[in-house]
C-alpha positions in Angstrom: 107.7 -7.8 19.4 106.7 -11.1 20.7 108.4 -12.9 17.4 111.6 -11.1 18.3 111.7 -12.2 21.7 111.2 -16.2 20.8 113.9 -16.0 18.6 116.1 -14.2 20.7 114.9 -17.2 23.9 116.3 -19.6 21.1 119.5 -18.3 20.1 120.9 -16.3 23.4 122.8 -19.8 24.7 123.6 -22.3 22.0 123.7 -19.6 19.1 121.9 -22.2 17.2 120.0 -21.3 14.0 115.8 -22.3 14.6 115.3 -22.7 11.3 118.5 -24.4 9.7 119.8 -25.9 12.9 123.4 -24.3 11.8 125.5 -23.0 15.4 127.2 -19.8 14.9 130.3 -19.1 17.4 130.4 -15.5 16.7 127.5 -13.2 17.6 125.2 -12.5 15.3 125.5 -8.5 14.4 121.9 -8.6 12.8 120.2 -10.0 16.1 121.7 -7.2 17.8 120.4 -4.6 15.8 116.9 -6.3 16.1 117.2 -6.1 19.9 118.2 -2.5 19.7 115.1 -2.4 17.1 113.1 -4.1 19.8 114.0 -2.1 22.5 113.3 1.2 21.2 110.0 -0.3 19.7 108.8 -0.9 23.5 109.8 2.7 24.9 107.6 3.7 21.8 104.8 1.4 22.5 104.7 2.2 26.1 104.9 6.1 25.8 102.6 5.5 23.0 100.1 3.8 26.2 101.0 6.4 28.2 100.2 10.0 26.1 96.4 9.7 26.4 96.6 10.3 30.1 99.1 12.5 30.1 97.0 14.8 27.3 94.3 14.7 29.5 96.4 15.9 32.0 97.8 18.7 29.8 94.3 19.5 28.8 92.9 20.0 32.5 95.5 22.6 33.8 95.5 24.5 29.7 91.6 24.7 30.9 92.4 25.8 34.7 94.8 28.9 33.2 92.2 29.4 30.3 89.5 29.7 33.4 92.5 32.3 35.3 92.8 34.1 32.1 88.8 34.8 31.7 88.9 35.7 35.6 91.8 38.2 34.9 90.2 39.7 31.7 86.6 39.8 33.7 87.8 42.3 35.9 90.2 43.6 33.5 86.8 44.9 31.9 85.5 46.1 35.0 88.0 48.2 36.0 88.1 49.5 32.4 84.3 50.1 32.8 84.4 51.5 36.2 87.5 54.1 34.8 85.4 55.0 32.2 82.1 55.6 34.0 84.4 57.5 36.4 86.1 59.6 33.8 82.4 60.6 32.4 81.7 61.6 36.1 84.9 63.4 36.5 83.9 65.6 33.5 80.5 66.0 34.2 82.0 67.4 37.1 84.2 69.6 36.2 82.0 71.0 33.4 79.6 71.9 36.3 82.4 73.7 38.4 83.1 75.5 35.2 79.2 76.4 34.7 79.6 77.7 38.8 82.7 79.6 38.6 81.1 81.2 35.6 77.8 81.8 37.2 79.8 83.1 40.0 81.3 85.6 38.2 78.3 87.3 36.6 77.0 87.5 40.1 80.0 89.4 40.9 79.7 91.6 37.9 76.1 92.8 38.6 76.9 93.3 42.3 79.4 95.7 41.3 76.9 97.2 38.7 74.4 97.7 41.7 77.1 98.4 43.8 78.4 101.0 41.3 74.7 102.1 40.7 73.7 105.5 41.9 70.0 104.3 42.3 70.4 101.8 45.4 67.2 103.6 47.2 64.7 103.4 44.5 65.8 99.6 43.8 65.4 99.4 47.4 62.2 101.0 47.4 60.4 99.1 44.7 61.8 95.5 45.8 59.8 96.4 49.2 56.9 97.8 47.3 56.8 94.5 45.5 57.3 92.7 48.8 54.1 94.6 50.1 51.7 93.0 47.1 53.0 89.7 47.3 52.0 89.6 50.4 48.7 91.0 49.8 48.3 88.8 47.0 48.5 85.9 49.0 46.2 87.0 52.0 43.8 87.6 49.2 44.1 84.2 47.6 44.4 82.9 50.7 41.4 80.3 50.8 40.2 81.4 54.5 40.2 85.1 54.0 38.2 85.0 50.7 35.5 83.0 52.9 36.1 85.6 55.6 36.1 88.5 52.9 32.2 86.8 51.1 31.1 86.5 54.7 31.5 89.7 55.7 29.9 91.5 52.3 26.7 88.7 52.4 26.4 90.4 56.0 26.8 94.0 55.1 24.3 93.7 52.2 22.1 91.7 54.0 22.3 94.5 56.6 21.5 97.2 53.3 18.5 95.1 52.5 16.9 95.1 56.0 17.8 98.9 55.9 15.5 99.1 52.7 12.8 97.2 53.4 12.0 99.5 57.2 12.2 102.6 54.9 9.8 100.5 52.4 7.6 99.7 55.1 7.4 95.6 54.2 6.3 92.8 55.9 8.8 90.6 58.0 10.9 93.9 58.1 11.8 93.4 61.4 13.1 89.7 60.8 16.1 88.5 60.6 16.7 88.9 56.3 19.6 87.8 54.7 20.9 87.2 51.2 21.1 83.7 50.4 23.8 83.2 48.0 23.8 80.0 47.0 20.2 80.2 46.0 20.1 83.7 45.0 17.2 84.6 47.4 16.3 86.2 50.5 15.7 84.4 53.5 14.2 85.4 56.7 14.9 83.7 60.0 11.8 84.4 62.6 11.9 84.1 66.2 10.5 80.6 65.9 13.3 79.6 64.4 12.1 78.8 60.9 13.6 79.8 58.2 11.5 81.3 55.2 12.4 82.6 52.1 11.2 85.4 49.7 8.5 83.3 47.5 6.7 81.8 50.6 6.2 85.4 52.3 4.1 88.2 51.2 2.3 89.3 48.3 3.3 91.0 45.2 4.2 94.2 47.0 6.6 92.7 49.3 8.4 90.9 45.9 8.6 94.2 44.5 9.6 95.8 47.7 12.1 93.1 48.7 13.9 93.2 44.8 14.5 96.9 44.4 15.7 96.5 48.1 17.9 93.8 47.2 18.9 94.7 44.0 19.9 98.7 45.6 22.2 96.7 48.5 24.0 95.0 45.6 24.6 98.1 43.7 25.6 99.8 46.9 28.5 96.8 47.4 29.6 96.6 43.7 30.2 100.3 44.2 32.3 100.3 46.5 34.6 97.7 44.9 37.7 98.8 43.5 37.5 96.8 40.2 33.7 96.4 39.7 32.7 95.1 36.4 29.1 95.7 37.3 27.5 98.2 35.4 26.4 101.5 36.9 22.7 101.4 36.2 19.8 100.4 37.0 16.3 100.2 34.8 13.1 99.6 36.5 9.6 99.2 35.0 6.5 100.3 36.2 7.0 99.3 39.8 3.8 100.7 40.9 1.8 98.3 39.1 1.1 95.9 41.9 -0.3 98.7 43.6 -2.7 99.9 40.9 -4.2 96.6 39.1 -5.3 98.9 36.1 -2.6 101.8 35.1 -3.7 105.5 35.1 -4.8 106.7 32.0 -1.4 109.3 31.9 1.1 110.5 34.1 -1.0 114.2 34.2 -4.2 112.4 35.5 -3.2 112.3 38.8 -6.0 112.1 41.9 -6.5 115.3 43.6 -3.7 116.4 46.4 -5.9 117.9 48.7 -4.2 116.2 51.9 -1.8 114.0 53.1 -5.1 111.6 54.5 -6.9 111.9 51.4 -4.2 110.0 49.5 -4.6 106.6 49.3 -2.0 104.2 50.6 -1.3 102.5 47.3 0.5 106.3 46.9 2.4 106.0 49.4 3.4 102.5 49.0 4.8 104.0 45.4 6.3 106.8 46.7 8.1 104.9 49.4 9.8 103.2 46.4 11.0 106.6 44.9 11.6 107.7 48.1 14.0 104.7 48.3 15.6 105.3 45.0 16.5 108.5 45.8 18.0 107.5 49.2 19.9 105.0 47.1 21.7 107.7 45.1 22.4 110.1 47.4 24.2 107.5 49.7 26.1 106.7 46.4 26.8 110.0 45.1 27.0 111.1 41.1 27.9 107.2 40.6 24.9 105.7 39.6 21.9 105.9 37.3 18.2 104.8 37.4 16.3 104.7 35.0 12.1 104.0 35.5 9.6 103.7 33.5 6.3 104.4 35.2 2.6 105.4 34.2 1.6 106.6 37.9 0.9 110.3 38.4 4.2 112.7 39.9 2.1 112.7 43.1 4.4 109.3 43.5 7.6 111.4 43.2 7.5 115.4 42.7 9.2 116.8 45.2 11.8 114.2 45.9 15.5 114.8 45.2 17.4 112.9 42.6 13.8 112.3 40.6 14.3 114.0 37.2 10.7 113.9 34.7 12.5 113.3 31.1 9.9 112.4 28.7 5.9 112.4 28.8 
């Protein structure tokens, strides 16, 4: 390009050839062609120099357009997901509605069947009976009701123990005797306020007497229950042992029975035990059996009701 410009400058006025110094009076067509080519080359070069800037601008425009299209694509995806979720929710709702309609239809059919039935009164009575049973069970299972029922049972049992203890003429019978279900024993609370347990009061006669009184009172309570898992019999072995340190040789060899004054206090003590057992059987009726194995003579039990000799 530079050479062409220099050459054009040298020949444009004089038309003198810079190489051979020859003078040309007419325009040189070749020179014009070179000039046209030079201008085209110059324009092409200028466009080439401007191309990077234009390309960068086009790239920026394309990137901006790409971001816009990516944003539109993201929105389209979100809308698609929303529509899919909504479609699933609507499908589930439609399914639930169908199930509700089916359930309502079954209920209506059942009501129609009940209405057509002739046993409405029987059904109503059964429902009322079940409602009463449910209410009774709820009251029975109430912890406060259970606690009150247990306290009432202990009070009744303690009262019966005291009654048997007075009949047996035991020590501390007039004190406040109570059944202690935690320690599984009896406790006594005299007017002094101190509480004594069974192992702390009296001797062997007291022990036997209060055990007999406690067992009889407990069995009275068990028999009064509608559902009683406790067997209805009691076996007592030699209740006279604490009254007679050495057993009598035979049940027939008894002391003379000349009179009440001649009888030993020990004999009266044993007879009071049999009397308490007979009183218990009279109280509960024919619902219980007591088996007593004893070496003492018949003077301790002869003439008492509910006592029957089985074997000597």
